[in-house]
C-alpha positions as CSV (number, residue, x, y, z in Angstrom):
1,X,118.1,93.3,132.9
2,X,114.4,94.5,132.9
3,X,114.9,95.9,129.4
4,X,116.0,92.5,128.1
5,X,112.8,90.9,129.6
6,X,110.7,93.6,127.9
7,X,112.5,93.0,124.7
8,X,111.9,89.2,124.8
9,X,108.2,89.7,125.7
10,X,107.9,92.0,122.7
11,X,109.7,89.5,120.5
12,X,107.4,86.7,121.7
13,X,104.4,88.9,121.0
14,X,105.7,89.7,117.5
15,X,106.3,86.0,116.8
16,X,102.8,85.1,117.9
17,X,101.3,87.8,115.7
18,X,103.5,86.8,112.7
19,X,102.5,83.2,113.1
20,X,98.8,84.0,113.2
21,X,99.3,86.2,110.1
22,X,101.0,83.3,108.2
23,X,98.4,80.8,109.3
24,X,95.5,83.1,108.2
25,X,97.2,83.9,104.9
26,X,98.7,80.6,103.7
27,X,96.9,77.8,105.5
28,X,93.4,79.3,105.9
29,X,93.6,81.5,102.8
30,X,91.8,84.1,104.7
31,X,92.8,87.6,103.5
32,X,90.7,89.4,106.1
33,X,92.2,87.3,108.9
34,X,95.7,88.1,107.7
35,X,94.9,91.9,107.4
36,X,93.7,92.0,111.0
37,X,97.2,91.0,112.1
38,X,98.6,94.1,110.4
39,X,96.5,97.1,111.6
40,X,93.5,98.0,113.7
41,X,91.9,99.5,110.6
42,X,93.2,97.2,107.7
43,X,92.6,98.0,104.1
44,X,94.1,97.2,100.8
45,X,95.0,99.9,98.2
46,X,95.0,98.8,94.5
47,X,97.2,101.3,92.5
48,X,97.5,100.6,88.8
49,X,101.0,101.2,87.4
50,X,102.2,101.7,83.9
51,X,104.7,98.9,83.1
52,X,104.9,99.2,79.3
53,X,102.9,98.3,76.3
54,X,103.9,94.7,76.2
55,X,102.4,94.1,79.7
56,X,99.2,95.9,78.8
57,X,98.6,94.2,75.5
58,X,96.7,91.2,76.9
59,X,94.2,93.6,78.3
60,X,93.7,95.3,75.0
61,X,93.1,92.1,72.9
62,X,90.8,90.5,75.4
63,X,93.1,87.7,76.6
64,X,93.7,89.1,80.2
65,X,93.9,85.6,81.5
66,X,97.4,85.1,80.2
67,X,100.7,86.7,81.0
68,X,103.2,88.0,78.4
69,X,106.3,85.8,78.1
70,X,108.5,88.5,79.4
71,X,106.4,89.0,82.5
72,X,108.0,87.6,85.6
73,X,105.7,85.6,87.9
């Protein structure tokens, strides 16, 4: 029974952290606040990927503020 109590305490803590994360990210629009709920040393890695010529074409013609028609949003 003690293990069940430890599990429920862990689940309550996880729920608390998840709620804080969602509040920071979606209500407060605070990326740093959301990241602090993920790790003691949060960071974001930006890794460019090759997705094909059609998706890269807006960057070549200077209209990077638009998405190609076939690009899912």
